[in-house]
FIBA-592336 format. One line per field, with one value per residue (C-alpha): residue number from 1; x, y negated, z negated. Coordinates in steps of 0.02 Angstrom, whole numbers, plus 32768, in hexadecimal, padded with zeros to 4 digits. Each point is the difference from the previous one (the first is absolute). Layout:
num	c(NUM/...)
c1	c(X/...)
c2	c(Y/...)
c3	c(Z/...)
//
This chain:
num	c(1/2/3/4/5/6/7/8/9/10/11/12/13/14/15/16/17/18/19/20/21/22/23/24/25/26/27/28/29/30/31/32/33/34/35/36/37/38/39/40/41/42/43/44/45/46/47/48/49/50/51/52/53/54/55/56/57/58/59/60/61/62/63/64/65/66/67/68/69/70/71/72/73/74/75/76/77/78/79/80/81/82/83/84/85/86/87/88/89/90/91/92/93/94/95/96/97/98/99/100/101/102/103/104/105/106/107/108/109/110/111/112/113/114/115/116/117/118/119/120/121/122/123/124/125/126/127/128/129/130/131/132/133/134/135/136/137/138/139/140/141/142/143/144/145/146/147/148/149/150/151/152/153/154/155/156/157/158/159/160/161/162/163/164/165/166/167/168/169/170/171/172/173/174/175/176/177/178/179/180/181/182/183/184/185/186/187/188/189/190/191/192/193/194/195/196/197/198/199/200/201/202/203/204/205/206/207/208/209/210/211/212/213/214/215/216/217/218/219/220/221/222/223/224/225/226/227/228/229/230/231/232/233/234/235/236/237/238/239/240/241/242/243/244/245/246/247/248/249/250/251/252/253/254/255/256/257/258/259/260/261/262/263/264/265/266/267/268/269/270/271/272/273/274/275/276/277/278/279)
c1	c(5110/80BC/8093/8099/80A9/7FC1/7F49/7F64/7F6F/7F49/7F6E/7F73/7F8F/800F/8057/8054/8091/8041/80BE/8059/80B4/8042/8096/805E/80A3/805B/80B2/804F/7F52/7FFA/7F85/805C/7FC9/7FCF/7FA6/8015/7F83/7F8D/8052/7F5A/7FAE/8091/7FFD/7F44/7FF0/8098/7FB9/7F5C/805E/8061/7F67/7FAF/809B/8014/7F4E/8014/8084/7FA9/7F62/8011/7F9E/7FE5/7F4C/8023/8064/7FA9/7FED/7FAC/7F45/7FD9/8049/7F9E/7FDA/8083/8090/800C/8036/80BC/801B/7FC1/80A1/805F/7F7D/7FAD/7F6A/8036/7FB3/801F/806D/8051/80B5/8091/8088/808F/805D/8017/80A4/8043/80B2/803C/80A4/8076/7FF0/7FCB/7FFC/801F/80A4/8031/7FDE/805D/809A/8001/7FD2/7FF3/7F45/7F5A/7F74/806C/8016/80AC/8024/8085/80A6/8039/7F5C/800C/7F7E/7F73/8021/7F65/7FDC/7FF0/7F4E/7F99/8010/7F68/803A/7F69/8005/7F8F/7F89/8028/7F84/8092/80BA/805B/7FBF/8063/8032/7F98/803D/7F9D/7FD2/7FBE/7F90/7FBD/7FE0/7F9B/7F96/8019/8063/7F81/7FE6/80BC/8024/7F77/8042/80AD/7FBF/7F84/8078/8085/7F86/7FC5/80B4/8036/7F68/8020/80BB/7FE6/7F7F/8072/8097/7FA5/7FEC/80B5/7FF0/804F/7F91/8087/7F90/7F55/7F93/7F4A/7F7A/7F76/7F5F/7F6E/7F55/7F79/808A/8058/80B2/8008/807C/7FE0/804F/8070/8052/80A2/8013/80A0/7FE0/7FF4/807B/80A7/7FF4/80A4/8022/802B/806E/8070/7FFD/80AF/8029/8087/7FB7/7F63/7F83/7FA3/7F50/7F4B/7FD5/8023/80B3/802B/7FBB/8055/80A8/7FEC/7FD0/8094/8076/7FC3/803C/7F51/7FF5/7F59/7FA3/7F79/7FFE/8039/804D/7F93/801E/803D/7F94/8070/7FFB/7F42/7FEA/807A/7FA8/7F56/8044/8042/7F56/7FAB/807B/7FEA/7F44/8002/8083/7FA9/7F4B/8013/7F8A/8020/7FEB)
c2	c(376C/7FE3/8056/7F93/8027/7FE2/7FC8/805A/7F94/8034/7FA0/7FE6/7F8B/7F94/7F7C/805E/807A/8070/7FF1/8087/7FE9/80B2/803F/8019/7FA0/7FCB/7FC4/7FBE/8011/80BD/8053/806E/80B4/7FE3/7F71/7F97/801B/7F6B/7F9C/7FE8/7FBA/7F88/7FBF/7FEF/7FA2/7F92/7FCC/7FD4/7F99/7F9E/7FE5/7FAA/7F9A/7FBE/7FE6/7F45/8006/8074/806D/80BD/809D/803F/801C/8066/8090/80A4/802C/7F5A/8006/7F9C/808E/808F/8089/7FCD/806E/80B0/801E/7FFE/7F91/7F5C/7FD0/8000/7FB9/7F5B/7FC4/7F83/7F99/803F/7F86/7FF9/8029/7F9C/807C/7FA1/8025/7F54/8011/7F76/800E/7F97/805E/805C/80BB/809F/7FFE/7F43/801C/8089/7F91/7F6E/806B/803B/7F60/7F6D/7FF3/802D/802F/7FBB/7F55/7FBE/7FF7/7FA1/8058/8046/8048/8097/8087/7FBE/7F46/7F92/7FA7/7F41/8016/80A0/804E/8039/809A/8056/80AD/806C/8073/80AE/808E/8078/7FE5/7F62/7F4E/7F89/7F4B/7F7E/7F59/7F62/8001/80B3/7FD1/7F69/806B/807C/7F88/7F51/7F6E/7FC8/80AD/8023/7F64/8029/80B1/7FBA/7F75/8069/8093/7F8C/7FA9/80A8/803A/7F62/8004/80B8/7FE3/7F7B/8069/8099/7F9A/7FCD/80BA/802F/8041/7FBD/8014/8015/801A/803C/8029/7FD5/8027/7F8E/8010/7F99/8008/7F96/7F97/7FE3/8038/8071/8071/80BB/80A7/7FFA/7F6A/7FEC/80B5/8064/8050/7F5B/7F9A/8004/7FDC/7FE9/7FF8/7F48/8029/806F/7F91/7FD9/7FDC/8069/80AC/8069/7FC0/8063/8010/802F/803E/808E/7FC5/8085/8083/7FAF/8005/80B9/802B/7F9E/805C/80A6/7FCC/8005/7FB4/7FA7/806B/8083/8074/7FAB/8064/802B/7F95/805E/7FFA/7F86/7F82/8012/7FE1/7F6D/7FB1/8016/7FA9/7F6D/7FE7/8005/7F82/7F8A/8004/7FE5/7F76/7F9D/8016/8011/8095/80B9/8070)
c3	c(71A3/7FF1/7FAB/7FEB/7FB5/7F50/800D/803B/8039/800F/8048/7F81/8062/809C/7F96/7F71/7FF3/7F74/7FFA/7F9C/7FC9/7FF9/7F9F/80A4/8011/809D/8019/809F/804F/7FE0/7F87/7F84/7FDB/7F4B/7FAA/7F62/7F71/7FDE/808C/8058/7F64/7FE3/80B3/8004/7F5D/8021/80A9/7FAC/7F7E/8084/806E/7F6C/7FDA/80B3/803C/7FE9/808A/807A/7FF6/8006/8027/7F4D/7FC9/7F62/7FBA/8026/7F47/7FD6/7FD6/809D/8069/7FB0/807C/8080/7FC4/7FBD/7F4C/7FEF/8098/7FB9/7FA5/80A3/8076/8027/8062/8085/808B/80AF/8061/80AB/7FD8/8048/8030/7FB0/7F5E/7FB2/7FA0/7F90/7FBE/7F6F/7FE7/8075/7FE6/8057/80BF/7FFF/7FA4/8079/8097/7FB1/7FDF/80B5/805C/7F88/8025/7FAD/8077/808C/7FAF/7FD3/7F45/7F9B/7FED/7F59/7FC1/7F8E/7FE1/7F94/801F/8003/80A3/7FF5/803F/8018/80AD/8062/8061/8050/804D/806A/7FA4/8042/7FE3/8015/7FFC/7FCC/7FFF/806F/7FE1/805D/8040/7FE2/80B9/7FF4/7F6D/805E/8099/7F98/7F97/8046/7FB7/7F7D/7FB2/800B/7F99/7F83/7FE8/7FD8/7F8E/7F9E/7FED/7FBB/7F8A/7FBA/7FEA/7FA4/7F8C/7FD7/7FEE/7F7C/7FA4/7FFF/7FC9/7F61/7FDB/801A/80B1/80A0/809A/8084/8097/8032/8095/801D/807F/803E/8061/803B/7FAF/8053/804D/7F59/7FDF/7F65/7FA7/8015/7FD3/7F64/7FAE/7F9D/7FCB/7FE3/80AA/805F/7F99/7FA8/7F46/7FA3/7F45/7FE4/7F6B/806B/809B/803D/80B8/8050/7FE0/800C/7F7E/7F79/8045/7FDB/80AD/8079/801F/7F7F/8079/8097/7FA5/7FD6/80B3/8045/7F89/8049/80AC/8049/80AF/7FDD/807E/7FD7/7FA7/7F5F/7F71/7F6A/7F66/7F65/7F64/7FA2/8090/8009/7F46/7FFB/8094/7FAD/7F65/8066/8053/7F55/7FB7/8094/7FEC/7F44/8002/8089/7FCB/7F44/8004/7FE3/8097)
//
């Protein structure tokens, strides 16, 4: 039905989809030539964990993990650990990004212009500083190429003022709830992106949620503003690619074995520290 950068989606019935989190990895919106072992399982099960932890804030599309007894017969052997059965929703083509700390592309923009997503920021911020309040910085959802920042007016034009406000409010509420939960487990949730859709007129969370692919997780013990932070996400891969002088356009260079294995270990550690379960 659909092949994304990382996820493959198959239609099961008129109302249900099988969403498979593959071991593919993307960086700077480009899929890399080689994957990360067990990455798909980590993403799939972490999303399921967070969907359960945030469903009091907003409903979501999860029906069950594909290897659960309730999903018997829906997924082939070997795929179940990295797949879930989800409700089919009408996707909103906006990446709902919430930033609690200044890092990544936001830090780059701030250094150049003193803004984040086009909005003026206080002077004197250093890399890794926490914002006084989380910032909602939505982008387009590009099937190919790079996502682009959206203004508040562009979001309103796409979905209307009421839904635009709800996207911002719900995204921020989910971020803050997850941030506090992660903090108690020694992890700083620096930023994250979410996707939403409509199901029978109701706004719900879809796709993945609060994974190392969609979020930046930092080690709280090593957190110190003014430098790049020790992380449990694919920033490790981004840093290696940047050091190679890659121009962030396809084709991407192949990751060496040691980078692949170290990245796999970071994903495993993130999953186990946040969920308390072994992968």
